[in-house]
C-alpha positions as CSV (number, residue, x, y, z in Angstrom):
1,M,199.1,96.0,187.4
2,D,198.7,99.7,188.0
3,V,195.0,99.8,188.6
4,D,194.8,103.5,189.4
5,A,196.6,104.5,186.2
6,L,194.1,102.4,184.3
7,L,191.1,104.0,186.0
8,D,192.5,107.5,185.9
9,D,193.3,107.4,182.2
10,P,190.5,109.3,180.4
11,K,191.0,107.1,177.3
12,T,189.9,104.1,179.3
13,R,186.2,103.9,178.6
14,I,185.3,100.2,179.1
15,V,186.8,97.7,181.7
16,V,185.6,94.1,181.2
17,C,186.1,91.7,184.2
18,C,186.3,88.1,182.9
19,G,187.1,84.7,184.4
20,A,185.6,81.4,185.5
21,G,182.6,81.3,187.7
22,G,183.0,81.9,191.4
23,V,186.3,83.7,191.3
24,G,185.0,87.1,192.4
25,K,184.3,88.9,189.1
26,T,181.3,90.7,190.4
27,T,183.0,92.1,193.5
28,T,186.1,93.1,191.5
29,A,183.9,94.9,189.0
30,A,182.0,96.8,191.7
31,A,185.2,97.7,193.5
32,L,186.8,99.0,190.3
33,G,183.7,101.1,189.6
34,L,183.6,102.5,193.1
35,R,187.3,103.4,193.1
36,A,187.0,105.0,189.7
37,A,184.0,107.1,190.9
38,E,185.9,108.2,194.0
39,R,188.8,109.2,191.8
40,G,186.5,111.4,189.6
41,R,185.1,109.2,186.9
42,R,181.4,109.0,185.9
43,A,181.2,105.2,186.2
44,V,178.5,102.6,185.7
45,V,178.8,98.9,186.6
46,I,176.9,96.2,184.7
47,T,176.5,93.1,186.8
48,V,174.9,89.8,186.0
49,D,175.0,88.5,189.6
50,P,171.5,87.5,190.6
51,A,172.3,87.8,194.3
52,R,171.1,90.8,196.3
53,R,174.5,91.0,198.0
54,L,176.0,93.4,195.5
55,A,173.0,95.7,195.6
56,Q,173.2,95.8,199.4
57,S,176.9,96.4,199.4
58,L,176.3,99.4,197.1
59,G,173.6,100.8,199.5
60,L,170.7,100.0,197.2
61,V,167.5,98.1,197.8
62,E,167.8,96.2,194.5
63,L,169.3,96.4,191.1
64,D,167.4,96.1,187.8
65,N,167.9,96.7,184.1
66,T,168.1,100.4,184.5
67,P,171.3,102.0,185.9
68,R,170.6,103.3,189.5
69,P,172.7,106.0,191.2
70,V,174.8,104.7,194.1
71,P,174.8,107.2,197.0
72,L,178.5,107.9,197.8
73,P,179.9,109.6,200.9
74,R,180.7,113.2,200.0
75,P,184.2,113.3,201.6
76,A,185.4,110.4,199.4
77,L,184.3,112.4,196.3
78,A,184.8,116.1,196.9
79,G,186.4,116.5,200.3
80,G,183.2,117.8,201.9
81,D,182.4,117.4,205.6
82,G,179.2,115.4,205.4
83,G,179.0,111.7,206.1
84,D,181.5,109.3,207.4
85,P,184.1,108.3,204.7
86,D,184.8,105.0,206.4
87,S,181.2,104.0,207.1
88,G,180.2,103.1,203.6
89,R,176.9,105.1,204.1
90,P,175.8,108.3,202.2
91,D,175.8,111.5,204.2
92,V,172.0,111.8,203.6
93,E,170.1,108.5,203.8
94,G,168.9,107.4,200.3
95,R,170.1,110.5,198.6
96,G,171.2,110.1,195.0
97,P,173.1,112.2,192.4
98,G,171.5,115.6,191.7
99,D,169.6,115.9,195.0
100,R,170.2,119.3,196.6
101,D,171.7,119.8,200.0
102,A,169.6,122.0,202.3
103,E,172.7,124.1,203.0
104,D,173.6,124.3,199.3
105,P,171.1,126.6,197.7
106,D,172.9,126.4,194.3
107,G,172.6,122.7,194.2
108,E,176.3,122.2,193.6
109,D,176.3,118.7,194.9
110,A,179.4,116.6,194.9
111,R,177.8,114.0,192.6
112,V,176.4,114.1,189.1
113,G,174.2,111.7,187.2
114,P,173.4,111.2,183.5
115,G,171.7,114.2,182.0
116,E,172.8,116.7,184.6
117,D,174.9,119.7,183.9
118,A,178.5,118.6,184.7
119,A,179.6,122.3,184.9
120,T,177.7,122.6,188.2
121,V,180.0,120.1,189.9
122,G,183.4,121.4,189.1
123,G,183.7,120.3,185.5
124,S,183.4,116.6,185.9
125,G,182.0,116.3,182.4
126,G,185.4,117.2,180.9
127,D,186.2,119.3,177.9
128,T,183.2,120.0,175.8
129,D,185.4,119.9,172.7
130,D,186.0,116.2,173.2
131,P,183.6,114.4,170.9
132,D,183.5,111.3,173.1
133,G,182.7,113.3,176.2
134,V,185.9,112.1,178.0
135,P,187.0,114.3,180.9
136,G,189.6,116.8,179.6
137,D,192.8,116.1,181.5
138,G,191.9,112.8,183.2
139,A,189.9,112.3,186.3
140,H,192.5,111.8,189.0
141,G,192.1,111.3,192.7
142,G,193.0,114.2,194.9
143,D,191.7,117.0,192.6
144,D,188.4,118.8,192.7
145,R,186.6,116.8,190.0
146,A,183.5,115.0,191.1
147,G,182.6,111.5,190.1
148,S,179.5,109.4,190.3
149,L,178.6,105.7,190.3
150,H,175.6,103.9,188.9
151,A,174.9,100.2,188.9
152,M,172.6,97.9,187.1
153,M,171.9,94.1,186.9
154,L,171.4,92.7,183.4
155,D,167.9,91.4,182.8
156,M,168.5,89.5,179.5
157,K,164.8,89.1,178.7
158,R,164.0,92.8,179.3
159,T,167.0,93.8,177.2
160,F,165.9,91.4,174.4
161,D,162.3,92.8,174.6
162,E,163.8,96.3,174.3
163,V,165.6,95.3,171.1
164,V,162.4,93.8,169.6
165,R,160.4,96.9,170.4
166,R,163.0,99.2,169.0
167,H,163.3,97.4,165.6
168,A,159.7,96.2,165.0
169,D,156.4,98.0,164.6
170,P,154.0,97.7,167.7
171,E,151.8,94.9,166.2
172,R,154.8,92.8,165.1
173,A,156.5,93.4,168.4
174,R,153.4,92.2,170.2
175,Q,153.4,89.0,168.2
176,I,157.0,88.3,168.8
177,L,156.8,89.0,172.6
178,A,153.9,86.6,173.0
179,N,155.4,83.8,171.0
180,P,156.4,80.7,173.1
181,F,159.6,80.1,171.1
182,Y,160.7,83.7,171.7
183,Q,160.0,83.4,175.4
184,T,162.2,80.4,175.6
185,L,164.9,82.0,173.5
186,S,164.9,85.2,175.5
187,T,165.2,83.5,178.9
188,S,167.2,80.3,178.6
189,F,168.7,79.8,175.1
190,S,172.4,79.2,175.2
191,G,174.3,82.4,174.5
192,T,171.4,84.8,175.1
193,Q,172.8,86.2,178.3
194,E,176.3,86.9,176.8
195,Y,174.7,88.4,173.7
196,M,172.5,90.7,175.8
197,A,175.4,91.7,178.0
198,M,177.1,93.0,174.8
199,E,173.8,94.6,173.6
200,K,173.5,96.5,176.9
201,L,177.2,97.5,176.8
202,G,176.7,98.9,173.3
203,Q,173.6,100.8,174.5
204,L,175.4,102.4,177.4
205,R,178.4,103.3,175.3
206,E,176.3,105.0,172.7
207,S,174.4,107.0,175.3
208,G,177.5,108.9,176.4
209,D,176.1,109.3,179.9
210,W,179.2,107.7,181.5
211,D,182.9,108.0,180.8
212,L,183.7,104.6,182.2
213,I,181.7,101.3,181.9
214,V,182.7,98.4,184.1
215,V,181.3,95.0,182.9
216,D,180.9,91.9,185.1
217,T,180.7,89.1,182.6
218,P,178.1,86.3,182.9
219,P,178.9,83.4,185.1
220,S,179.4,81.0,182.2
221,R,181.0,77.6,182.4
222,S,183.9,79.0,180.4
223,A,185.2,82.6,180.4
224,L,185.5,82.2,176.6
225,D,181.7,82.0,176.3
226,F,181.6,85.8,176.7
227,L,183.4,86.2,173.5
228,D,182.0,83.2,171.6
229,A,178.3,83.0,172.6
230,P,177.1,86.3,171.1
231,K,178.5,85.4,167.7
232,R,176.9,81.9,167.9
233,L,173.5,83.4,168.8
234,G,173.8,86.1,166.1
235,R,174.6,83.5,163.5
236,F,171.6,81.4,164.7
237,L,169.2,84.3,164.5
238,D,170.5,85.4,161.1
239,G,171.1,81.9,159.8
240,K,169.6,80.1,156.8
241,L,168.2,77.3,159.0
242,I,165.8,79.7,160.8
243,R,164.8,81.1,157.4
244,F,164.4,77.7,156.0
245,L,161.8,76.9,158.7
246,S,159.7,79.9,157.9
247,P,156.2,79.2,156.6
248,A,157.0,79.9,152.9
249,G,160.7,80.4,153.1
250,S,162.4,83.5,151.8
251,G,164.6,84.3,148.9
252,A,165.8,81.1,147.2
253,F,163.9,79.0,149.7
254,R,160.6,80.1,148.1
255,L,161.6,78.0,145.1
256,L,161.6,74.8,147.1
257,G,157.8,74.9,147.3
258,A,156.3,71.6,148.3
259,G,159.8,70.2,149.1
260,M,159.9,72.5,152.1
261,N,156.7,71.1,153.4
262,V,158.1,67.6,153.2
263,V,161.2,68.6,155.1
264,G,159.2,70.6,157.6
265,S,157.1,67.5,158.2
266,V,160.2,65.5,159.0
267,V,161.5,68.2,161.3
268,G,158.2,68.4,163.0
269,K,158.3,64.7,163.9
270,I,161.7,65.3,165.5
271,V,161.1,68.4,167.5
272,G,157.3,68.3,167.8
273,T,154.7,69.9,165.6
274,Q,153.8,72.6,168.2
275,F,157.4,73.6,168.6
276,L,157.8,73.9,164.8
277,N,154.6,75.9,164.5
278,D,155.8,78.3,167.2
279,L,159.2,78.6,165.5
280,R,157.6,79.3,162.2
281,S,155.3,82.0,163.7
282,F,158.3,83.5,165.5
283,V,160.4,83.6,162.3
284,A,157.5,85.2,160.3
285,A,157.0,87.9,162.9
286,F,160.7,88.4,163.6
287,D,161.7,88.9,159.9
288,T,162.1,92.7,160.3
289,V,164.4,92.3,163.3
290,F,166.7,89.6,161.9
291,G,169.2,91.7,160.0
292,G,170.5,93.7,162.9
293,F,171.5,91.0,165.3
294,Q,174.7,89.8,163.7
295,E,175.6,93.3,162.7
296,R,175.2,94.6,166.3
297,A,177.2,91.7,167.7
298,E,180.0,92.4,165.3
299,R,179.9,96.1,166.1
300,T,180.2,95.5,169.8
301,Y,182.9,92.9,169.2
302,R,184.9,95.6,167.4
303,L,184.3,97.9,170.4
304,L,185.9,95.3,172.6
305,R,189.0,95.4,170.4
306,A,189.2,99.2,170.2
307,P,191.5,101.5,172.1
308,G,189.8,102.5,175.3
309,T,188.7,98.9,176.3
310,A,190.7,97.0,178.9
311,F,190.2,93.4,180.0
312,V,190.8,92.4,183.6
313,V,191.0,88.6,184.0
314,V,190.1,87.4,187.5
315,A,191.1,84.1,188.9
316,V,191.6,82.4,192.3
317,P,194.8,80.5,193.1
318,D,193.7,77.0,192.2
319,T,194.7,74.9,189.2
320,D,191.4,75.0,187.3
321,A,190.8,78.8,187.6
322,M,194.4,79.6,186.7
323,R,194.2,77.3,183.7
324,E,191.0,79.0,182.6
325,A,192.7,82.4,183.1
326,A,195.6,81.3,180.9
327,F,193.2,80.1,178.1
328,F,191.5,83.5,178.2
329,V,194.7,85.5,178.2
330,E,195.8,83.5,175.1
331,R,192.5,84.1,173.4
332,L,192.7,87.8,174.0
333,D,196.2,87.9,172.6
334,R,195.1,85.9,169.5
335,D,192.1,88.3,168.9
336,S,194.3,91.4,169.6
337,M,192.1,92.5,172.5
338,P,193.7,94.7,175.1
339,L,194.6,93.0,178.4
340,A,195.2,95.2,181.4
341,G,196.3,92.4,183.7
342,L,195.4,89.5,185.9
343,V,193.8,89.7,189.4
344,V,194.6,86.7,191.5
345,N,191.8,86.8,194.1
346,R,191.6,85.3,197.6
347,T,195.3,84.7,198.1
348,H,196.9,84.0,201.5
349,P,200.0,86.1,202.0
350,L,202.1,85.5,205.1
351,P,201.9,88.0,207.9
352,T,204.7,90.4,208.2
353,G,207.3,90.0,211.0
354,P,209.7,87.4,212.1
355,G,207.1,84.6,211.8
356,A,207.1,85.1,208.0
357,E,210.7,83.7,207.9
358,L,209.6,80.4,209.6
359,D,209.1,77.7,206.9
360,A,206.7,74.8,207.2
361,E,209.2,72.2,208.0
362,R,210.7,74.1,211.0
363,A,207.2,75.0,212.2
364,T,206.1,71.4,212.1
365,A,209.3,70.2,213.9
366,A,208.8,72.8,216.6
367,A,205.2,71.7,217.0
368,V,206.4,68.1,217.5
369,S,209.0,69.1,220.1
370,L,206.4,71.1,222.1
371,A,203.6,68.6,221.9
372,D,203.6,67.7,225.5
373,S,204.0,71.1,227.1
374,H,202.5,74.0,225.1
375,P,199.3,73.0,223.3
376,L,198.4,76.5,222.2
377,A,201.9,77.0,220.7
378,V,201.6,73.7,219.0
379,A,198.2,74.6,217.4
380,A,199.6,78.0,216.3
381,L,202.7,76.4,214.8
382,R,200.6,73.8,212.9
383,L,198.3,76.5,211.5
384,H,201.4,78.5,210.5
385,A,202.8,75.5,208.7
386,E,199.6,74.9,206.8
387,R,199.4,78.6,205.8
388,V,203.0,78.5,204.5
389,R,202.2,75.4,202.4
390,T,199.1,77.1,201.0
391,R,201.2,80.2,200.1
392,E,203.8,78.1,198.4
393,R,201.1,76.4,196.3
394,E,199.7,79.8,195.3
395,R,203.2,81.1,194.4
396,L,203.9,78.1,192.3
397,L,200.6,78.6,190.3
398,C,201.4,82.3,189.9
399,D,205.0,81.6,188.8
400,R,203.7,79.1,186.2
401,M,201.4,81.8,184.8
402,S,204.1,84.4,184.8
403,S,206.5,82.0,183.1
404,A,204.0,81.1,180.4
405,H,202.8,84.8,180.0
406,P,205.7,87.0,181.1
407,K,204.1,90.2,179.8
408,V,200.9,89.8,181.8
409,R,200.7,92.2,184.8
410,V,199.5,90.7,188.0
411,T,197.9,92.0,191.2
412,E,196.8,90.0,194.2
413,V,193.9,90.5,196.5
414,A,194.1,88.7,199.9
415,A,191.2,86.6,201.1
416,R,188.9,88.4,203.5
417,A,187.5,87.0,206.8
418,E,184.0,87.7,205.6
419,D,182.1,88.5,202.4
420,V,181.9,92.1,201.2
421,H,178.6,93.6,202.3
422,D,179.0,97.4,202.2
423,L,180.9,100.2,200.5
424,A,183.7,100.1,203.0
425,G,184.3,96.5,202.0
426,L,184.3,97.4,198.3
427,R,186.7,100.2,199.1
428,E,189.1,97.8,200.8
429,I,189.0,95.5,197.8
430,G,189.7,98.5,195.5
431,S,192.7,99.5,197.7
432,A,194.0,95.9,197.5
433,L,193.6,96.0,193.7
434,A,195.6,99.2,193.6
435,G,198.4,97.6,195.7
436,E,197.9,99.8,198.8
437,E,197.9,96.7,201.0
438,R,201.3,95.5,199.9
């Protein structure tokens, strides 16, 4: 998979990182966003990872529902002489896009954020004749175009609240936000997180502030939930069952009259009278917001199928994760969604040199023969044999995937000795994704 070609292509506007939970989607998304920014794109990363680790690795105190600028070393972006390009730290502590350098009276900083004049940073905003605001000839590494990176962590309740406030009058919005059923729906209802991830993606895309959006999908039980859950929630919110439970019904349900009260009484015995009353109050107040949910879900779903969107499936080399990746690849193909490729994360390639030619059987035999005289050599040989067997298992899984899906492009990222905790670590992951370690 040619990651740099994907990120450099100005037609690539959205990259969605998908996969089972615990395979490294968040780190992959952050690394892709950082690499894109350092190659000249105005990138924003949406993460749903509740851990602070990602914020710390990006040099931020915390992430919230608002995109925050990530201070990037100037040399990595514009070839300046401030900061250490390998340190993962900004040249000025805590400085963000748009802040002026004391030695730069014109404020022509190497970074640009949403709402700033792109012309002041060497034309990073691209051709003004482009209706989508895509950089004119691509944003390639090595030229004088400046990029920027923003990051945010999805707050599904806050995003849901924003939708309510946008589509309801202030009094109706107050009633909805205070309703107990809504509070449950907006924080823990199945599918809400995936729906709100799509809602936020649509908002960022419509803003036009960034030319590349990288999405870290929610840590669902199944990767397919990202595609399925928003439609399920949209159908629920727009569904006849919810309207049926409204105080007087709506449309044809008004004709049911007393019959509805009887059914409501039965339902109340099942779910509880208070719950039913809360649900009815919610539906009565939520009526003006109903219509847009399914429509917005479908609009964002179409956006995911449109040219300019690319899916990157992330997996680790174990049976369950690779099976999940295969299911997702098949689903994307069935729905005509663009797949950029598969990232096999945390692999264990053999070290280069003569030792790589030593197979597990010969290493084990040599360890047995040296058991009484060279304990350190024996330990090293047994570790090597185990590493070779691990690599063989990984290759078998990857070969099965390639055999079943020969058109899927694959890149590997070797396991690290420690977790990524700074920009330098993310930069290393980005280099591995681009194949620079091979």
